[in-house]
Backbone as JSON Lines, residues from 0, in Angstrom:
{"i":0,"aa":"M","n":[-32.86,4.02,-54.09],"ca":[-32.48,3.01,-55.06],"c":[-31.32,2.21,-54.5]}
{"i":1,"aa":"R","n":[-31.28,0.97,-54.96],"ca":[-30.2,0.08,-54.55],"c":[-29.8,-0.74,-55.77]}
{"i":2,"aa":"I","n":[-28.53,-0.71,-56.08],"ca":[-27.99,-1.53,-57.16],"c":[-27.26,-2.68,-56.5]}
{"i":3,"aa":"E","n":[-27.59,-3.89,-56.91],"ca":[-26.87,-5.06,-56.4],"c":[-26.03,-5.64,-57.53]}
{"i":4,"aa":"I","n":[-24.78,-5.9,-57.21],"ca":[-23.84,-6.46,-58.18],"c":[-23.32,-7.77,-57.61]}
{"i":5,"aa":"D","n":[-23.52,-8.85,-58.34],"ca":[-23.06,-10.17,-57.92],"c":[-21.84,-10.54,-58.76]}
{"i":6,"aa":"L","n":[-20.66,-10.45,-58.14],"ca":[-19.42,-10.75,-58.85],"c":[-19.19,-12.25,-58.97]}
{"i":7,"aa":"G","n":[-20.06,-13.05,-58.38],"ca":[-19.93,-14.5,-58.47],"c":[-20.47,-15.09,-59.75]}
{"i":8,"aa":"S","n":[-21.16,-14.3,-60.54],"ca":[-21.67,-14.8,-61.81],"c":[-20.86,-14.2,-62.95]}
{"i":9,"aa":"V","n":[-20.91,-14.89,-64.09],"ca":[-20.17,-14.43,-65.26],"c":[-21.14,-14.28,-66.41]}
{"i":10,"aa":"P","n":[-21.31,-13.09,-66.95],"ca":[-20.76,-11.82,-66.45],"c":[-21.44,-11.44,-65.14]}
{"i":11,"aa":"P","n":[-20.87,-10.51,-64.41],"ca":[-21.48,-10.1,-63.15],"c":[-22.93,-9.67,-63.35]}
{"i":12,"aa":"A","n":[-23.78,-10.11,-62.43],"ca":[-25.21,-9.76,-62.5],"c":[-25.42,-8.42,-61.81]}
{"i":13,"aa":"V","n":[-26.12,-7.52,-62.48],"ca":[-26.41,-6.2,-61.94],"c":[-27.92,-6.03,-61.92]}
{"i":14,"aa":"T","n":[-28.45,-5.71,-60.73],"ca":[-29.9,-5.58,-60.56],"c":[-30.21,-4.26,-59.86]}
{"i":15,"aa":"L","n":[-31.2,-3.56,-60.36],"ca":[-31.67,-2.34,-59.72],"c":[-32.87,-2.69,-58.85]}
{"i":16,"aa":"L","n":[-32.75,-2.46,-57.56],"ca":[-33.84,-2.7,-56.62],"c":[-34.39,-1.37,-56.13]}
{"i":17,"aa":"D","n":[-35.64,-1.38,-55.78],"ca":[-36.3,-0.17,-55.28],"c":[-36.11,1.03,-56.21]}
{"i":18,"aa":"P","n":[-36.46,0.9,-57.49],"ca":[-36.22,2.0,-58.43],"c":[-37.02,3.27,-58.12]}
{"i":19,"aa":"D","n":[-38.04,3.14,-57.29],"ca":[-38.84,4.33,-56.96],"c":[-38.46,4.92,-55.6]}
{"i":20,"aa":"E","n":[-37.39,4.42,-55.0],"ca":[-36.92,4.93,-53.7],"c":[-35.84,5.97,-53.97]}
{"i":21,"aa":"F","n":[-36.2,7.25,-53.8],"ca":[-35.28,8.34,-54.13],"c":[-34.65,8.99,-52.9]}
{"i":22,"aa":"T","n":[-34.88,8.41,-51.71],"ca":[-34.3,9.0,-50.5],"c":[-32.98,8.36,-50.13]}
{"i":23,"aa":"R","n":[-32.55,7.36,-50.88],"ca":[-31.24,6.75,-50.67],"c":[-30.73,6.22,-52.01]}
{"i":24,"aa":"F","n":[-29.43,6.1,-52.09],"ca":[-28.81,5.54,-53.29],"c":[-27.59,4.78,-52.83]}
{"i":25,"aa":"E","n":[-27.56,3.47,-53.1],"ca":[-26.44,2.65,-52.65],"c":[-26.17,1.52,-53.62]}
{"i":26,"aa":"I","n":[-24.98,1.0,-53.49],"ca":[-24.57,-0.16,-54.28],"c":[-24.12,-1.23,-53.31]}
{"i":27,"aa":"A","n":[-24.62,-2.43,-53.47],"ca":[-24.22,-3.58,-52.66],"c":[-23.53,-4.57,-53.59]}
{"i":28,"aa":"V","n":[-22.34,-4.99,-53.2],"ca":[-21.56,-5.91,-54.02],"c":[-21.43,-7.24,-53.29]}
{"i":29,"aa":"S","n":[-21.84,-8.3,-53.96],"ca":[-21.69,-9.65,-53.44],"c":[-20.4,-10.21,-54.02]}
{"i":30,"aa":"R","n":[-19.47,-10.53,-53.12],"ca":[-18.16,-10.99,-53.58],"c":[-17.96,-12.46,-53.23]}
{"i":31,"aa":"P","n":[-17.62,-13.26,-54.22],"ca":[-17.35,-14.67,-53.93],"c":[-16.01,-14.84,-53.22]}
{"i":32,"aa":"E","n":[-15.85,-15.94,-52.53],"ca":[-14.58,-16.23,-51.85],"c":[-13.59,-16.91,-52.78]}
{"i":33,"aa":"H","n":[-14.09,-17.55,-53.83],"ca":[-13.23,-18.32,-54.73],"c":[-13.6,-18.07,-56.18]}
{"i":34,"aa":"A","n":[-12.64,-18.34,-57.03],"ca":[-12.84,-18.28,-58.48],"c":[-12.15,-19.49,-59.09]}
{"i":35,"aa":"F","n":[-12.6,-19.93,-60.24],"ca":[-11.95,-21.03,-60.93],"c":[-11.2,-20.51,-62.14]}
{"i":36,"aa":"V","n":[-9.99,-21.02,-62.32],"ca":[-9.13,-20.59,-63.43],"c":[-8.72,-21.83,-64.2]}
{"i":37,"aa":"S","n":[-8.8,-21.76,-65.52],"ca":[-8.4,-22.92,-66.33],"c":[-6.87,-23.05,-66.3]}
{"i":38,"aa":"V","n":[-6.42,-24.29,-66.39],"ca":[-4.98,-24.56,-66.39],"c":[-4.35,-23.97,-67.65]}
{"i":39,"aa":"D","n":[-5.05,-24.04,-68.76],"ca":[-4.52,-23.43,-70.0],"c":[-4.28,-21.94,-69.81]}
{"i":40,"aa":"E","n":[-5.2,-21.27,-69.1],"ca":[-5.03,-19.83,-68.86],"c":[-3.84,-19.57,-67.94]}
{"i":41,"aa":"L","n":[-3.63,-20.43,-66.95],"ca":[-2.45,-20.28,-66.1],"c":[-1.17,-20.36,-66.93]}
{"i":42,"aa":"R","n":[-1.14,-21.33,-67.81],"ca":[0.05,-21.48,-68.67],"c":[0.23,-20.28,-69.59]}
{"i":43,"aa":"R","n":[-0.88,-19.8,-70.14],"ca":[-0.8,-18.63,-71.02],"c":[-0.29,-17.41,-70.27]}
{"i":44,"aa":"L","n":[-0.8,-17.21,-69.07],"ca":[-0.37,-16.06,-68.27],"c":[1.09,-16.17,-67.84]}
{"i":45,"aa":"A","n":[1.58,-17.38,-67.7],"ca":[2.98,-17.57,-67.3],"c":[3.95,-17.24,-68.43]}
{"i":46,"aa":"G","n":[3.45,-17.2,-69.65],"ca":[4.3,-16.85,-70.78],"c":[5.42,-17.86,-70.97]}
{"i":47,"aa":"A","n":[6.64,-17.37,-71.15],"ca":[7.8,-18.22,-71.42],"c":[8.1,-19.16,-70.26]}
{"i":48,"aa":"R","n":[7.73,-18.78,-69.04],"ca":[7.97,-19.65,-67.87],"c":[7.28,-21.0,-68.03]}
{"i":49,"aa":"A","n":[6.17,-21.05,-68.73],"ca":[5.43,-22.3,-68.89],"c":[6.24,-23.35,-69.64]}
{"i":50,"aa":"A","n":[7.22,-22.93,-70.44],"ca":[8.07,-23.86,-71.18],"c":[9.18,-24.43,-70.31]}
{"i":51,"aa":"D","n":[9.4,-23.89,-69.14],"ca":[10.45,-24.35,-68.22],"c":[9.97,-25.65,-67.56]}
{"i":52,"aa":"P","n":[10.7,-26.76,-67.76],"ca":[10.27,-28.03,-67.17],"c":[10.12,-27.97,-65.64]}
{"i":53,"aa":"A","n":[10.97,-27.24,-64.97],"ca":[10.87,-27.13,-63.5],"c":[9.57,-26.41,-63.12]}
{"i":54,"aa":"W","n":[9.23,-25.37,-63.86],"ca":[7.99,-24.64,-63.59],"c":[6.79,-25.55,-63.83]}
{"i":55,"aa":"A","n":[6.81,-26.27,-64.96],"ca":[5.71,-27.17,-65.31],"c":[5.55,-28.26,-64.24]}
{"i":56,"aa":"Q","n":[6.65,-28.75,-63.71],"ca":[6.6,-29.76,-62.67],"c":[5.96,-29.21,-61.39]}
{"i":57,"aa":"Q","n":[6.31,-28.0,-61.03],"ca":[5.73,-27.37,-59.85],"c":[4.24,-27.12,-60.05]}
{"i":58,"aa":"L","n":[3.85,-26.71,-61.26],"ca":[2.44,-26.5,-61.55],"c":[1.67,-27.81,-61.41]}
{"i":59,"aa":"E","n":[2.21,-28.88,-61.96],"ca":[1.55,-30.18,-61.87],"c":[1.42,-30.63,-60.41]}
{"i":60,"aa":"A","n":[2.44,-30.37,-59.59],"ca":[2.37,-30.71,-58.17],"c":[1.27,-29.9,-57.47]}
{"i":61,"aa":"M","n":[1.18,-28.62,-57.8],"ca":[0.14,-27.77,-57.22],"c":[-1.25,-28.28,-57.63]}
{"i":62,"aa":"L","n":[-1.4,-28.66,-58.9],"ca":[-2.69,-29.14,-59.38],"c":[-3.05,-30.49,-58.76]}
{"i":63,"aa":"A","n":[-2.07,-31.36,-58.56],"ca":[-2.33,-32.65,-57.91],"c":[-2.8,-32.43,-56.48]}
{"i":64,"aa":"Y","n":[-2.18,-31.5,-55.78],"ca":[-2.58,-31.17,-54.41],"c":[-4.02,-30.64,-54.41]}
{"i":65,"aa":"A","n":[-4.31,-29.71,-55.31],"ca":[-5.65,-29.13,-55.4],"c":[-6.68,-30.21,-55.73]}
{"i":66,"aa":"Q","n":[-6.33,-31.1,-56.64],"ca":[-7.24,-32.2,-57.01],"c":[-7.52,-33.07,-55.79]}
{"i":67,"aa":"G","n":[-6.51,-33.37,-55.01],"ca":[-6.67,-34.19,-53.81],"c":[-7.57,-33.55,-52.76]}
{"i":68,"aa":"K","n":[-7.63,-32.23,-52.77],"ca":[-8.46,-31.49,-51.82],"c":[-9.87,-31.24,-52.37]}
{"i":69,"aa":"G","n":[-10.11,-31.64,-53.62],"ca":[-11.42,-31.41,-54.22],"c":[-11.58,-29.99,-54.75]}
{"i":70,"aa":"W","n":[-10.47,-29.33,-55.06],"ca":[-10.5,-27.94,-55.5],"c":[-10.43,-27.79,-57.02]}
{"i":71,"aa":"C","n":[-10.69,-28.86,-57.76],"ca":[-10.68,-28.8,-59.22],"c":[-12.05,-29.22,-59.73]}
{"i":72,"aa":"R","n":[-12.48,-28.55,-60.77],"ca":[-13.74,-28.92,-61.41],"c":[-13.49,-30.05,-62.4]}
{"i":73,"aa":"E","n":[-14.58,-30.62,-62.9],"ca":[-14.47,-31.69,-63.89],"c":[-13.75,-31.24,-65.16]}
{"i":74,"aa":"D","n":[-13.88,-29.96,-65.51],"ca":[-13.23,-29.45,-66.72],"c":[-11.75,-29.13,-66.48]}
{"i":75,"aa":"G","n":[-11.25,-29.38,-65.26],"ca":[-9.85,-29.18,-64.95],"c":[-9.5,-27.83,-64.36]}
{"i":76,"aa":"A","n":[-10.45,-26.9,-64.33],"ca":[-10.18,-25.59,-63.75],"c":[-9.9,-25.75,-62.26]}
{"i":77,"aa":"V","n":[-8.98,-24.95,-61.76],"ca":[-8.57,-25.03,-60.36],"c":[-9.13,-23.84,-59.57]}
{"i":78,"aa":"R","n":[-9.54,-24.12,-58.35],"ca":[-10.12,-23.08,-57.51],"c":[-9.01,-22.22,-56.89]}
{"i":79,"aa":"A","n":[-9.22,-20.93,-56.92],"ca":[-8.28,-19.99,-56.33],"c":[-9.01,-19.16,-55.28]}
{"i":80,"aa":"H","n":[-8.3,-18.82,-54.23],"ca":[-8.86,-17.9,-53.23],"c":[-8.82,-16.49,-53.81]}
{"i":81,"aa":"I","n":[-9.84,-15.72,-53.55],"ca":[-9.87,-14.33,-54.0],"c":[-9.4,-13.45,-52.85]}
{"i":82,"aa":"E","n":[-8.44,-12.63,-53.11],"ca":[-7.95,-11.66,-52.13],"c":[-8.34,-10.28,-52.61]}
{"i":83,"aa":"W","n":[-9.11,-9.58,-51.81],"ca":[-9.57,-8.25,-52.2],"c":[-8.62,-7.2,-51.65]}
{"i":84,"aa":"A","n":[-8.16,-6.33,-52.53],"ca":[-7.22,-5.29,-52.14],"c":[-7.96,-4.11,-51.52]}
């Protein structure tokens, strides 16, 4: 049996392949290189820091840079690199 997990979809897609193969059992995980995060969620996660004008200015500069590189979606979400621990 082989279970495939695609972490690039939301929610993650889980598929059982070869359900009649009993001589092996494995899990294969497909990991995306990037994820998109909404700006509202960034602000929410920042908590009280989001109210700091200097912090907000730095966030806007980061978003402008990302926008210039094509790293923002139409809905405003910004692309982040995924680092796997």
